[in-house]
C-alpha positions, 0 to 999 in steps of 0.5 A: 577565404580562398578555399571557400571561393574555390569551393563556390566556384566548383558548386557554380560549375556543377549546378547548371545556369548558376548566376551567383553564390555566397557563403555568409558567416554568422557574427559570432563565428570565431576567427573570421576576418572576412564574413563572407565569400562570393562567386563569381565576383568576390566583392559582389552578388545580386541585391536580391540574394544579399537581401535573402541571406540577410533575412535568413540570418536575422530570422535564424530560419532553417531554409529560405527560397524565393522565385523571381521570373526564371531566377530561383534563389535559396538560402540554407544554414550550415550546421557545425558538429555541435548543431550550431549555425556556422554560416549560410549558403545562398545560391541564385540559379536561372531555372530555364527548363529545370525544376526547383526541386532538383536545384534544391536537392543539389544545394542541400547536398552541397551544404552537407559537403560544406559542413564537412569542410568546415568541420575538418577546418575546425579540427585542424585549428583545434589540433594546432592550438593544442600544440605546446609553445616553446618557452623562449625565456629558458636557458639554452641548455635547459631548453635542449635537455627539456626538448630531448626529454620530451622528444618521445612525447612530441613524436607521439603528438605528431604521430597522433595528429598524422593518424587523426588526419589519415583517419579523417581522410579514410573516413570521409573520402568515400562519403565525399565520392558518394556525394559527388556522384549523387550530385552528378546524378541530379544534373539535368540532361537531354533524354533521347530514346533510340528506336529502329527506323526504316525509309519508305516511299511517301507513296507506293504505287502497286501493279496488280494482276487485272485478270487470272492468267499466266506470266509471259515475261518480266523485264524488271525486278526490285531495285530497278528504276523505271519511268512512267508507262514503262512495260514491267511485265506481260501476261499471256494473252492466248487464253484471253484471245481464245475466249474473245474469239469464242464470244465473238462467234457466239455473238455472230450466231445470236445475231443471225438467229435474231434476224431470222426470227425477226423476219418471221415475225416472232417478236417474243423470241426476237426480244430474248435473242436481243437480250442474249446479244447484249449480254455477249456484247458486254462480255466481249467488251470486258475481255477486250479490256482485259486483253489490252491490259496484258502489258503491266505498265508503271503509273509513276516514275520511281524504283521498284521496291518489291516484285521479281517475276523473272524466275516465275515465267509461266506461273499462274496469277490471280486477279487482284494479286499485287505483283510489283510496288513502285515508290518515287525517288524524291519523296520519302517518309520514315517509319519509327518502330517504338517499343511499348515501354517508350510509347508514352514519351512520343508526341507529335512534333518531337524532333529526332536525329536519324542515321542509316546503316548504309549512310553512317556518316550522314545525319538526317532530321525528322519530325514525329507525326502523331503516333499510330495506335496500330502495333505489331507483335514481334518476338513476343514484344509489342512494337508501335509504328509512328510516321516521321516527316523528313526535313527538306534537303537532298535525298538523292542517296536514299532508297526505300527500305534503308534501315537505321536508328533514330534518336528522339529527343523527348525532353530534359530529365536528371542523369540518374533518372535517364540511366535507371528509370527502365530498371525502376519501372521493372522493379515496380512491375515485379513488385505489383505482380508479386503483391498479394 
């Protein structure tokens, strides 16, 4: 029974979370001194599996399965070449996150494999029993002459046996390899999706042109670190100063006219001039405020992630133009760029491992937030954006704009599905497109 124990051990290692396995031969099976083989303990398997095997033998059922908690038990009859039940194969597995269907398929393929082994064992014994025995009571000389006379027949028989064995090996080796590969394709594995990722600041503070003007000077550019209230660039104030002086002159003129009209008692004209003075006063306040904003200062401490005006001195800018962006150095988020074919797997709370191109030796753990419905079209391919939050840690080496690859763990699937599901989806779509 050692061969069957070794076979059970191989199956136990192949099927994940196998608790125990048993081969129980039927009572009428010939030349079986021991009626069963067990794994991992040759003398013991669980009472539940023993009972299920005994029930299958008594009922002569085709297959029997039972579930108790997370344990799944199944018993399968093994047929001979004459379609007679030779034995029953029973296995007990802790499902965990696996499925009954995948375990059942692996057991069925294992049963086919065991049937082939039993068939080869039967063929070997049949050939061995058909070899003629030596007659011990013959005279030595008669025995020698008989052996010499029948030497060609013996050589022919040995040659036939060897040829038959080689034929069996040639015939079934590819089938055996196919079964082993198929078993491996049903092994459950963790399926991870690779997506492009980029590091961004959790917040981005823009520096905006407060009025139409011209660049006077620029002291910093993208990549430089700045403190709060640092002057990053300056706008030319000459036009603003001229405008302010002009408004002040107009106000002084209106004020003098107002006093004269008021002294002459022309109250109607006085009210008109008073309204114009109020209008000029508001314009003066606006221009004065703009003049105080010619120095563009950072609102937070961090690093400049965009903007370089050092080569644009004297260039015009319009009110509302974003000239710089600043991101803090200790607060980051990861933006994942997910392909259209993979967006269906993305859910809030999934974990991902991130490696950056500039820091390939470090791995960061991020947690996926709710995927955004916003998408971009790049090279005729739809890309969805999803934000991922980085776990707490030391991120002093990170900088906004760093790019890398994140592997998102989306669950457990069979190895075959993980390798070929994209191709299978493509075939389905091609069939649907061509279907009339």
